[in-house]
A tleap script that builds the chain and sets N, CA, C and O, in Angstrom:
source leaprc.protein.ff14SB
mol = sequence {
  NMET THR ALA ALA GLU SER THR ALA HIE LEU
  ASP ALA THR PHE ALA ALA LEU ALA ASP PRO
  THR ARG ARG ALA ILE LEU ALA ARG LEU ALA
  GLN GLY GLU ALA THR VAL THR GLU LEU ALA
  ALA PRO PHE ALA MET THR LEU PRO ALA ILE
  SER LYS HIE LEU LYS VAL LEU GLU ARG ALA
  GLY LEU ILE THR ARG GLY ARG GLU ALA GLN
  TRP ARG PRO CYS ARG ILE ASP PRO ALA PRO
  LEU LYS GLU ALA ALA ASP TRP VAL GLY ALA
  TYR ARG ALA LEU TRP ASP ALA ARG PHE ASP
  ARG LEU ASP ALA TYR LEU ARG GLN LEU GLU
  GLN GLU CGLU
}
set mol.1.N position { 8.730 6.401 17.345 }
set mol.1.CA position { 9.355 5.846 16.249 }
set mol.1.C position { 10.325 6.899 15.643 }
set mol.1.O position { 9.922 8.007 15.289 }
set mol.2.N position { 11.614 6.506 15.539 }
set mol.2.CA position { 12.553 7.322 15.050 }
set mol.2.C position { 12.245 7.672 13.553 }
set mol.2.O position { 11.382 7.065 12.920 }
set mol.3.N position { 13.031 8.727 13.000 }
set mol.3.CA position { 12.923 9.007 11.584 }
set mol.3.C position { 13.677 7.942 10.777 }
set mol.3.O position { 13.340 7.784 9.604 }
set mol.4.N position { 14.472 7.341 11.193 }
set mol.4.CA position { 15.131 6.048 10.447 }
set mol.4.C position { 14.115 4.966 10.520 }
set mol.4.O position { 13.853 4.319 9.506 }
set mol.5.N position { 13.553 4.738 11.603 }
set mol.5.CA position { 12.426 3.588 11.575 }
set mol.5.C position { 11.261 3.932 10.630 }
set mol.5.O position { 10.699 3.110 9.908 }
set mol.6.N position { 10.975 5.191 10.713 }
set mol.6.CA position { 9.812 5.528 9.762 }
set mol.6.C position { 10.259 5.353 8.245 }
set mol.6.O position { 9.565 4.768 7.413 }
set mol.7.N position { 11.299 5.833 8.022 }
set mol.7.CA position { 11.732 5.593 6.623 }
set mol.7.C position { 11.869 4.142 6.250 }
set mol.7.O position { 11.513 3.792 5.125 }
set mol.8.N position { 12.367 3.252 7.121 }
set mol.8.CA position { 12.423 1.940 6.851 }
set mol.8.C position { 11.045 1.429 6.700 }
set mol.8.O position { 10.806 0.631 5.793 }
set mol.9.N position { 10.105 1.825 7.519 }
set mol.9.CA position { 8.681 1.197 7.277 }
set mol.9.C position { 8.152 1.740 5.925 }
set mol.9.O position { 7.701 0.932 5.113 }
set mol.10.N position { 8.179 2.912 5.672 }
set mol.10.CA position { 7.827 3.412 4.243 }
set mol.10.C position { 8.448 2.774 3.122 }
set mol.10.O position { 7.807 2.537 2.097 }
set mol.11.N position { 9.747 2.459 3.265 }
set mol.11.CA position { 10.466 1.753 2.203 }
set mol.11.C position { 9.937 0.394 2.008 }
set mol.11.O position { 9.863 -0.057 0.865 }
set mol.12.N position { 9.550 -0.322 3.065 }
set mol.12.CA position { 8.991 -1.697 3.127 }
set mol.12.C position { 7.742 -1.658 2.477 }
set mol.12.O position { 7.403 -2.423 1.573 }
set mol.13.N position { 7.048 -0.726 2.969 }
set mol.13.CA position { 5.525 -0.549 2.585 }
set mol.13.C position { 5.603 -0.355 0.782 }
set mol.13.O position { 5.093 -1.161 0.004 }
set mol.14.N position { 6.258 0.729 0.420 }
set mol.14.CA position { 6.367 0.888 -0.965 }
set mol.14.C position { 6.866 -0.103 -1.692 }
set mol.14.O position { 6.351 -0.342 -2.785 }
set mol.15.N position { 7.880 -0.810 -1.258 }
set mol.15.CA position { 8.530 -1.968 -2.032 }
set mol.15.C position { 7.474 -3.104 -2.166 }
set mol.15.O position { 7.300 -3.656 -3.253 }
set mol.16.N position { 6.762 -3.453 -1.041 }
set mol.16.CA position { 5.635 -4.408 -1.209 }
set mol.16.C position { 4.447 -3.924 -2.117 }
set mol.16.O position { 3.748 -4.719 -2.744 }
set mol.17.N position { 4.290 -2.715 -2.139 }
set mol.17.CA position { 3.068 -2.198 -3.023 }
set mol.17.C position { 3.598 -2.064 -4.407 }
set mol.17.O position { 2.825 -1.816 -5.333 }
set mol.18.N position { 4.914 -2.218 -4.603 }
set mol.18.CA position { 5.439 -2.001 -6.094 }
set mol.18.C position { 4.988 -3.235 -6.886 }
set mol.18.O position { 5.014 -3.089 -8.108 }
set mol.19.N position { 4.589 -4.395 -6.429 }
set mol.19.CA position { 4.282 -5.476 -7.266 }
set mol.19.C position { 2.822 -5.567 -7.465 }
set mol.19.O position { 2.130 -5.498 -6.449 }
set mol.20.N position { 2.233 -5.712 -8.627 }
set mol.20.CA position { 0.772 -5.727 -8.917 }
set mol.20.C position { 0.049 -6.949 -8.249 }
set mol.20.O position { -1.085 -6.838 -7.783 }
set mol.21.N position { 0.768 -8.134 -8.225 }
set mol.21.CA position { 0.182 -9.317 -7.519 }
set mol.21.C position { 0.058 -8.959 -6.033 }
set mol.21.O position { -0.984 -9.281 -5.462 }
set mol.22.N position { 0.954 -8.367 -5.399 }
set mol.22.CA position { 0.874 -7.989 -3.965 }
set mol.22.C position { -0.437 -6.954 -3.667 }
set mol.22.O position { -1.189 -6.978 -2.692 }
set mol.23.N position { -0.456 -6.186 -4.641 }
set mol.23.CA position { -1.576 -5.095 -4.517 }
set mol.23.C position { -2.912 -5.783 -4.756 }
set mol.23.O position { -3.947 -5.427 -4.191 }
set mol.24.N position { -2.836 -6.752 -5.593 }
set mol.24.CA position { -4.230 -7.569 -5.817 }
set mol.24.C position { -4.520 -8.386 -4.575 }
set mol.24.O position { -5.678 -8.445 -4.162 }
set mol.25.N position { -3.553 -9.008 -3.968 }
set mol.25.CA position { -3.685 -9.778 -2.767 }
set mol.25.C position { -4.281 -8.851 -1.794 }
set mol.25.O position { -5.306 -9.243 -1.236 }
set mol.26.N position { -3.755 -7.524 -1.450 }
set mol.26.CA position { -4.248 -6.546 -0.517 }
set mol.26.C position { -5.657 -6.292 -0.850 }
set mol.26.O position { -6.531 -6.354 0.015 }
set mol.27.N position { -5.923 -5.986 -2.178 }
set mol.27.CA position { -7.372 -5.764 -2.479 }
set mol.27.C position { -8.292 -6.764 -2.066 }
set mol.27.O position { -9.403 -6.481 -1.617 }
set mol.28.N position { -7.784 -8.158 -2.229 }
set mol.28.CA position { -8.804 -9.191 -1.842 }
set mol.28.C position { -8.801 -9.256 -0.340 }
set mol.28.O position { -9.870 -9.516 0.211 }
set mol.29.N position { -7.687 -9.045 0.412 }
set mol.29.CA position { -7.768 -9.162 1.824 }
set mol.29.C position { -8.619 -7.883 2.435 }
set mol.29.O position { -9.101 -7.965 3.565 }
set mol.30.N position { -8.766 -6.780 1.681 }
set mol.30.CA position { -9.513 -5.809 2.053 }
set mol.30.C position { -11.110 -6.003 2.200 }
set mol.30.O position { -11.908 -5.224 2.720 }
set mol.31.N position { -11.368 -7.317 1.569 }
set mol.31.CA position { -12.754 -7.728 1.573 }
set mol.31.C position { -13.035 -8.679 2.739 }
set mol.31.O position { -14.181 -8.960 3.091 }
set mol.32.N position { -11.973 -9.140 3.297 }
set mol.32.CA position { -12.029 -10.082 4.274 }
set mol.32.C position { -10.966 -11.027 4.341 }
set mol.32.O position { -10.290 -11.179 3.323 }
set mol.33.N position { -10.684 -11.721 5.414 }
set mol.33.CA position { -9.545 -12.697 5.605 }
set mol.33.C position { -9.774 -13.795 4.485 }
set mol.33.O position { -10.864 -14.045 3.971 }
set mol.34.N position { -8.515 -14.435 4.180 }
set mol.34.CA position { -8.585 -15.491 3.333 }
set mol.34.C position { -7.331 -16.511 3.649 }
set mol.34.O position { -6.399 -16.227 4.402 }
set mol.35.N position { -7.472 -17.669 2.981 }
set mol.35.CA position { -6.212 -18.524 3.109 }
set mol.35.C position { -5.380 -18.319 2.068 }
set mol.35.O position { -5.674 -17.606 1.108 }
set mol.36.N position { -4.215 -18.980 2.212 }
set mol.36.CA position { -3.090 -18.921 0.967 }
set mol.36.C position { -3.839 -19.416 -0.216 }
set mol.36.O position { -3.816 -18.736 -1.242 }
set mol.37.N position { -4.510 -20.547 -0.176 }
set mol.37.CA position { -5.124 -21.121 -1.285 }
set mol.37.C position { -6.218 -20.229 -1.880 }
set mol.37.O position { -6.321 -20.106 -3.101 }
set mol.38.N position { -6.967 -19.658 -1.092 }
set mol.38.CA position { -8.026 -18.672 -1.684 }
set mol.38.C position { -7.323 -17.558 -2.219 }
set mol.38.O position { -7.795 -17.121 -3.269 }
set mol.39.N position { -6.189 -16.913 -1.712 }
set mol.39.CA position { -5.474 -15.862 -2.298 }
set mol.39.C position { -4.797 -16.308 -3.599 }
set mol.39.O position { -4.547 -15.483 -4.478 }
set mol.40.N position { -4.493 -17.628 -3.727 }
set mol.40.CA position { -3.785 -17.940 -4.994 }
set mol.40.C position { -4.543 -18.280 -6.009 }
set mol.40.O position { -4.000 -18.434 -7.103 }
set mol.41.N position { -5.894 -18.462 -5.874 }
set mol.41.CA position { -6.752 -18.832 -6.801 }
set mol.41.C position { -6.710 -18.085 -8.176 }
set mol.41.O position { -6.532 -18.721 -9.215 }
set mol.42.N position { -6.876 -16.739 -8.168 }
set mol.42.CA position { -6.881 -15.998 -9.191 }
set mol.42.C position { -5.583 -15.774 -10.133 }
set mol.42.O position { -5.535 -15.149 -11.192 }
set mol.43.N position { -4.622 -16.406 -9.508 }
set mol.43.CA position { -3.224 -16.137 -10.281 }
set mol.43.C position { -2.598 -17.494 -10.885 }
set mol.43.O position { -2.763 -18.580 -10.330 }
set mol.44.N position { -1.970 -17.352 -11.905 }
set mol.44.CA position { -1.496 -18.531 -12.546 }
set mol.44.C position { 0.073 -18.763 -11.978 }
set mol.44.O position { 1.010 -18.797 -12.776 }
set mol.45.N position { 0.251 -18.901 -10.702 }
set mol.45.CA position { 1.361 -19.103 -10.130 }
set mol.45.C position { 1.297 -20.272 -8.919 }
set mol.45.O position { 0.226 -20.623 -8.425 }
set mol.46.N position { 2.373 -20.726 -8.583 }
set mol.46.CA position { 2.303 -21.876 -7.638 }
set mol.46.C position { 2.046 -21.322 -6.377 }
set mol.46.O position { 2.184 -20.105 -6.257 }
set mol.47.N position { 1.660 -22.068 -5.311 }
set mol.47.CA position { 1.482 -21.766 -3.906 }
set mol.47.C position { 2.793 -21.230 -3.232 }
set mol.47.O position { 2.779 -20.261 -2.474 }
set mol.48.N position { 3.910 -21.917 -3.555 }
set mol.48.CA position { 5.075 -21.320 -2.997 }
set mol.48.C position { 5.617 -19.848 -3.555 }
set mol.48.O position { 6.356 -19.089 -2.929 }
set mol.49.N position { 5.138 -19.656 -4.717 }
set mol.49.CA position { 5.231 -18.130 -5.269 }
set mol.49.C position { 4.247 -17.239 -4.533 }
set mol.49.O position { 4.593 -16.141 -4.094 }
set mol.50.N position { 3.055 -17.706 -4.405 }
set mol.50.CA position { 2.156 -16.757 -3.565 }
set mol.50.C position { 2.637 -16.504 -2.163 }
set mol.50.O position { 2.532 -15.378 -1.676 }
set mol.51.N position { 3.253 -17.684 -1.378 }
set mol.51.CA position { 3.645 -17.629 -0.068 }
set mol.51.C position { 4.863 -16.601 -0.085 }
set mol.51.O position { 5.022 -15.892 0.908 }
set mol.52.N position { 5.697 -16.494 -1.129 }
set mol.52.CA position { 6.796 -15.569 -1.168 }
set mol.52.C position { 6.293 -14.057 -1.240 }
set mol.52.O position { 6.945 -13.163 -0.699 }
set mol.53.N position { 5.090 -13.804 -1.940 }
set mol.53.CA position { 4.484 -12.526 -1.939 }
set mol.53.C position { 3.976 -12.235 -0.465 }
set mol.53.O position { 4.287 -11.201 0.124 }
set mol.54.N position { 3.226 -13.152 0.052 }
set mol.54.CA position { 2.727 -12.906 1.367 }
set mol.54.C position { 3.789 -12.692 2.457 }
set mol.54.O position { 3.563 -11.955 3.416 }
set mol.55.N position { 4.928 -13.334 2.300 }
set mol.55.CA position { 6.066 -13.175 3.163 }
set mol.55.C position { 6.570 -11.588 3.135 }
set mol.55.O position { 6.923 -11.032 4.175 }
set mol.56.N position { 6.569 -10.941 1.899 }
set mol.56.CA position { 6.892 -9.758 1.591 }
set mol.56.C position { 5.910 -8.704 2.303 }
set mol.56.O position { 6.278 -7.724 2.950 }
set mol.57.N position { 4.689 -9.072 2.073 }
set mol.57.CA position { 3.612 -8.254 2.624 }
set mol.57.C position { 3.651 -8.311 4.170 }
set mol.57.O position { 3.340 -7.335 4.853 }
set mol.58.N position { 4.045 -9.493 4.696 }
set mol.58.CA position { 4.052 -9.742 6.166 }
set mol.58.C position { 5.127 -8.886 6.719 }
set mol.58.O position { 4.922 -8.160 7.692 }
set mol.59.N position { 6.266 -8.959 6.116 }
set mol.59.CA position { 7.520 -8.258 6.638 }
set mol.59.C position { 7.175 -6.735 6.691 }
set mol.59.O position { 7.588 -6.003 7.591 }
set mol.60.N position { 6.367 -6.302 5.634 }
set mol.60.CA position { 6.191 -4.830 5.647 }
set mol.60.C position { 5.059 -4.443 6.478 }
set mol.60.O position { 4.626 -3.291 6.500 }
set mol.61.N position { 4.535 -5.495 7.224 }
set mol.61.CA position { 3.465 -5.019 8.219 }
set mol.61.C position { 2.134 -5.102 7.517 }
set mol.61.O position { 1.140 -4.881 8.209 }
set mol.62.N position { 1.968 -5.394 6.217 }
set mol.62.CA position { 0.700 -5.024 5.604 }
set mol.62.C position { -0.299 -6.068 5.781 }
set mol.62.O position { -1.479 -5.785 5.576 }
set mol.63.N position { 0.082 -7.406 6.189 }
set mol.63.CA position { -0.797 -8.374 6.458 }
set mol.63.C position { -0.188 -9.032 7.758 }
set mol.63.O position { 0.967 -8.889 8.160 }
set mol.64.N position { -1.299 -9.857 8.396 }
set mol.64.CA position { -0.841 -10.712 9.574 }
set mol.64.C position { -1.480 -12.163 9.204 }
set mol.64.O position { -2.486 -12.319 8.511 }
set mol.65.N position { -0.792 -13.074 9.731 }
set mol.65.CA position { -1.341 -14.458 9.493 }
set mol.65.C position { -1.721 -15.138 10.893 }
set mol.65.O position { -0.892 -15.153 11.804 }
set mol.66.N position { -2.800 -15.614 11.019 }
set mol.66.CA position { -3.261 -16.216 12.111 }
set mol.66.C position { -3.078 -17.695 12.058 }
set mol.66.O position { -2.597 -18.229 11.059 }
set mol.67.N position { -3.512 -18.481 13.289 }
set mol.67.CA position { -3.461 -19.848 13.165 }
set mol.67.C position { -4.674 -20.339 13.942 }
set mol.67.O position { -4.677 -20.218 15.167 }
set mol.68.N position { -5.651 -20.859 13.336 }
set mol.68.CA position { -6.747 -21.494 14.026 }
set mol.68.C position { -6.985 -22.825 13.507 }
set mol.68.O position { -7.627 -23.057 12.483 }
set mol.69.N position { -6.407 -23.741 14.301 }
set mol.69.CA position { -6.331 -25.280 14.097 }
set mol.69.C position { -5.489 -25.432 12.665 }
set mol.69.O position { -4.369 -24.939 12.533 }
set mol.70.N position { -6.115 -26.120 11.685 }
set mol.70.CA position { -5.583 -26.240 10.466 }
set mol.70.C position { -5.642 -25.058 9.493 }
set mol.70.O position { -4.969 -25.019 8.463 }
set mol.71.N position { -6.478 -24.108 9.879 }
set mol.71.CA position { -6.711 -22.877 9.134 }
set mol.71.C position { -5.801 -21.716 9.353 }
set mol.71.O position { -5.813 -21.198 10.469 }
set mol.72.N position { -5.032 -21.254 8.448 }
set mol.72.CA position { -4.198 -20.081 8.626 }
set mol.72.C position { -4.580 -18.841 7.926 }
set mol.72.O position { -3.938 -18.518 6.927 }
set mol.73.N position { -5.586 -18.088 8.356 }
set mol.73.CA position { -5.972 -17.012 7.628 }
set mol.73.C position { -5.165 -15.822 7.623 }
set mol.73.O position { -4.486 -15.429 8.571 }
set mol.74.N position { -5.293 -15.205 6.358 }
set mol.74.CA position { -4.365 -13.904 6.305 }
set mol.74.C position { -5.219 -12.729 6.412 }
set mol.74.O position { -6.258 -12.731 5.751 }
set mol.75.N position { -4.939 -11.722 7.146 }
set mol.75.CA position { -5.752 -10.406 7.332 }
set mol.75.C position { -4.948 -9.288 6.911 }
set mol.75.O position { -3.727 -9.317 7.063 }
set mol.76.N position { -5.572 -8.249 6.366 }
set mol.76.CA position { -4.922 -7.073 6.039 }
set mol.76.C position { -4.687 -6.139 7.342 }
set mol.76.O position { -5.513 -6.091 8.254 }
set mol.77.N position { -3.614 -5.484 7.338 }
set mol.77.CA position { -3.256 -4.451 8.608 }
set mol.77.C position { -3.126 -3.237 7.840 }
set mol.77.O position { -2.146 -3.066 7.115 }
set mol.78.N position { -4.108 -2.327 7.955 }
set mol.78.CA position { -4.202 -1.065 7.232 }
set mol.78.C position { -3.184 -0.043 7.957 }
set mol.78.O position { -3.050 0.996 7.311 }
set mol.79.N position { -2.549 -0.093 8.973 }
set mol.79.CA position { -1.723 0.853 9.576 }
set mol.79.C position { -0.560 1.285 8.666 }
set mol.79.O position { -0.299 2.484 8.568 }
set mol.80.N position { 0.114 0.407 8.031 }
set mol.80.CA position { 1.105 0.897 7.129 }
set mol.80.C position { 0.689 1.555 5.922 }
set mol.80.O position { 1.451 2.272 5.274 }
set mol.81.N position { -0.529 1.321 5.602 }
set mol.81.CA position { -1.103 1.945 4.316 }
set mol.81.C position { -1.258 3.439 4.843 }
set mol.81.O position { -0.819 4.382 4.185 }
set mol.82.N position { -1.883 3.602 6.024 }
set mol.82.CA position { -2.068 4.963 6.483 }
set mol.82.C position { -0.829 5.751 6.700 }
set mol.82.O position { -0.789 6.969 6.529 }
set mol.83.N position { 0.059 5.118 7.033 }
set mol.83.CA position { 1.453 5.898 7.134 }
set mol.83.C position { 1.846 6.249 5.696 }
set mol.83.O position { 2.265 7.392 5.509 }
set mol.84.N position { 1.766 5.425 4.680 }
set mol.84.CA position { 2.194 5.787 3.574 }
set mol.84.C position { 1.208 6.834 2.985 }
set mol.84.O position { 1.744 7.701 2.294 }
set mol.85.N position { -0.020 6.899 3.124 }
set mol.85.CA position { -1.051 7.754 2.723 }
set mol.85.C position { -0.745 9.178 3.316 }
set mol.85.O position { -0.826 10.216 2.659 }
set mol.86.N position { -0.390 9.102 4.615 }
set mol.86.CA position { -0.019 10.344 5.181 }
set mol.86.C position { 1.214 10.962 4.566 }
set mol.86.O position { 1.318 12.175 4.381 }
set mol.87.N position { 2.019 10.198 4.300 }
set mol.87.CA position { 3.401 10.816 3.691 }
set mol.87.C position { 3.096 11.383 2.226 }
set mol.87.O position { 3.532 12.465 1.834 }
set mol.88.N position { 2.402 10.639 1.564 }
set mol.88.CA position { 1.939 11.155 0.253 }
set mol.88.C position { 1.070 12.454 0.256 }
set mol.88.O position { 1.183 13.379 -0.548 }
set mol.89.N position { 0.118 12.364 1.370 }
set mol.89.CA position { -0.757 13.557 1.693 }
set mol.89.C position { 0.177 14.850 1.872 }
set mol.89.O position { -0.158 15.936 1.400 }
set mol.90.N position { 1.235 14.682 2.504 }
set mol.90.CA position { 1.899 15.957 2.835 }
set mol.90.C position { 2.440 16.481 1.517 }
set mol.90.O position { 2.407 17.698 1.335 }
set mol.91.N position { 2.940 15.671 0.567 }
set mol.91.CA position { 3.333 16.172 -0.775 }
set mol.91.C position { 2.132 16.454 -1.670 }
set mol.91.O position { 2.336 17.133 -2.677 }
set mol.92.N position { 1.140 16.092 -1.465 }
set mol.92.CA position { -0.056 16.519 -2.228 }
set mol.92.C position { -0.515 17.751 -1.806 }
set mol.92.O position { -0.944 18.524 -2.662 }
set mol.93.N position { -0.504 18.058 -0.715 }
set mol.93.CA position { -0.781 19.545 -0.157 }
set mol.93.C position { 0.253 20.492 -0.684 }
set mol.93.O position { -0.101 21.624 -1.012 }
set mol.94.N position { 1.478 20.125 -0.790 }
set mol.94.CA position { 2.417 20.977 -1.430 }
set mol.94.C position { 2.176 21.256 -2.838 }
set mol.94.O position { 2.181 22.427 -3.216 }
set mol.95.N position { 1.971 20.334 -3.626 }
set mol.95.CA position { 1.634 20.293 -5.125 }
set mol.95.C position { 0.249 21.046 -5.307 }
set mol.95.O position { 0.141 21.828 -6.251 }
set mol.96.N position { -0.699 20.863 -4.536 }
set mol.96.CA position { -2.021 21.560 -4.562 }
set mol.96.C position { -1.776 23.064 -4.453 }
set mol.96.O position { -2.370 23.836 -5.205 }
set mol.97.N position { -0.909 23.495 -3.526 }
set mol.97.CA position { -0.723 24.791 -3.304 }
set mol.97.C position { 0.136 25.397 -4.567 }
set mol.97.O position { -0.033 26.538 -4.995 }
set mol.98.N position { 0.815 24.724 -4.945 }
set mol.98.CA position { 1.826 25.111 -6.192 }
set mol.98.C position { 0.868 25.251 -7.420 }
set mol.98.O position { 1.021 26.195 -8.195 }
set mol.99.N position { -0.123 24.319 -7.608 }
set mol.99.CA position { -1.029 24.505 -8.704 }
set mol.99.C position { -2.076 25.570 -8.502 }
set mol.99.O position { -2.491 26.196 -9.478 }
set mol.100.N position { -2.505 25.799 -7.338 }
set mol.100.CA position { -3.322 26.969 -6.826 }
set mol.100.C position { -2.612 28.102 -7.378 }
set mol.100.O position { -3.240 28.763 -8.205 }
set mol.101.N position { -1.314 28.502 -7.068 }
set mol.101.CA position { -0.582 29.673 -7.405 }
set mol.101.C position { -0.501 29.793 -9.010 }
set mol.101.O position { -0.705 30.856 -9.597 }
set mol.102.N position { -0.181 28.582 -9.652 }
set mol.102.CA position { 0.056 28.634 -11.079 }
set mol.102.C position { -1.505 28.973 -11.700 }
set mol.102.O position { -1.532 29.743 -12.661 }
set mol.103.N position { -2.527 28.547 -11.302 }
set mol.103.CA position { -3.842 28.898 -11.700 }
set mol.103.C position { -4.085 30.340 -11.688 }
set mol.103.O position { -4.407 30.991 -12.682 }
set mol.104.N position { -3.892 30.864 -10.355 }
set mol.104.CA position { -3.964 32.297 -10.239 }
set mol.104.C position { -3.158 33.122 -11.074 }
set mol.104.O position { -3.586 34.185 -11.523 }
set mol.105.N position { -1.967 32.672 -11.316 }
set mol.105.CA position { -1.064 33.436 -12.311 }
set mol.105.C position { -1.587 33.261 -13.703 }
set mol.105.O position { -1.455 34.189 -14.501 }
set mol.106.N position { -2.161 32.159 -14.051 }
set mol.106.CA position { -2.690 32.086 -15.433 }
set mol.106.C position { -3.929 32.924 -15.694 }
set mol.106.O position { -4.119 33.498 -16.766 }
set mol.107.N position { -4.833 32.972 -14.577 }
set mol.107.CA position { -5.924 33.793 -14.562 }
set mol.107.C position { -5.603 35.324 -14.887 }
set mol.107.O position { -6.203 36.048 -15.682 }
set mol.108.N position { -4.418 35.666 -14.008 }
set mol.108.CA position { -3.918 37.034 -14.120 }
set mol.108.C position { -3.509 37.424 -15.511 }
set mol.108.O position { -3.905 38.449 -16.066 }
set mol.109.N position { -2.668 36.519 -16.055 }
set mol.109.CA position { -2.242 36.692 -17.536 }
set mol.109.C position { -3.459 36.761 -18.406 }
set mol.109.O position { -3.441 37.635 -19.272 }
set mol.110.N position { -4.460 36.029 -18.327 }
set mol.110.CA position { -5.624 36.069 -19.100 }
set mol.110.C position { -6.305 37.562 -19.065 }
set mol.110.O position { -6.644 38.157 -20.088 }
set mol.111.N position { -6.439 38.025 -17.869 }
set mol.111.CA position { -6.899 39.221 -17.511 }
set mol.111.C position { -6.300 40.414 -18.261 }
set mol.111.O position { -6.961 41.336 -18.740 }
set mol.112.N position { -4.880 40.277 -18.309 }
set mol.112.CA position { -4.152 41.283 -18.789 }
set mol.112.C position { -4.153 41.481 -20.296 }
set mol.112.O position { -3.891 42.564 -20.820 }
set mol.113.N position { -4.484 40.292 -21.011 }
set mol.113.CA position { -4.541 40.306 -22.440 }
set mol.113.C position { -5.656 40.998 -22.907 }
set mol.113.O position { -5.854 41.104 -24.118 }
savepdb mol mol.pdb
quit
């Protein structure tokens, strides 16, 4: 995957995760597959509105939709979440190192007083 493709995947993932409804849908799908009707149940919105959220999640690669006769289950695909977590993790390591240096500096100042 090229750097541009990786950036595009991250952009799509973070854009999909920016909405609380989509995060709630992912949380539900983390428990197991569900239909659109089941996913819509907790929300005060129409099925077409839920379908739009699902399309965003699907385009981001965060969910897949199957087809089993009349049943179209949605399933979570954790791969894009891992990619986002890895990206955030790299920055977390950077900030942890900076906080460790700040902590050491503050301890040094306390000892000098």
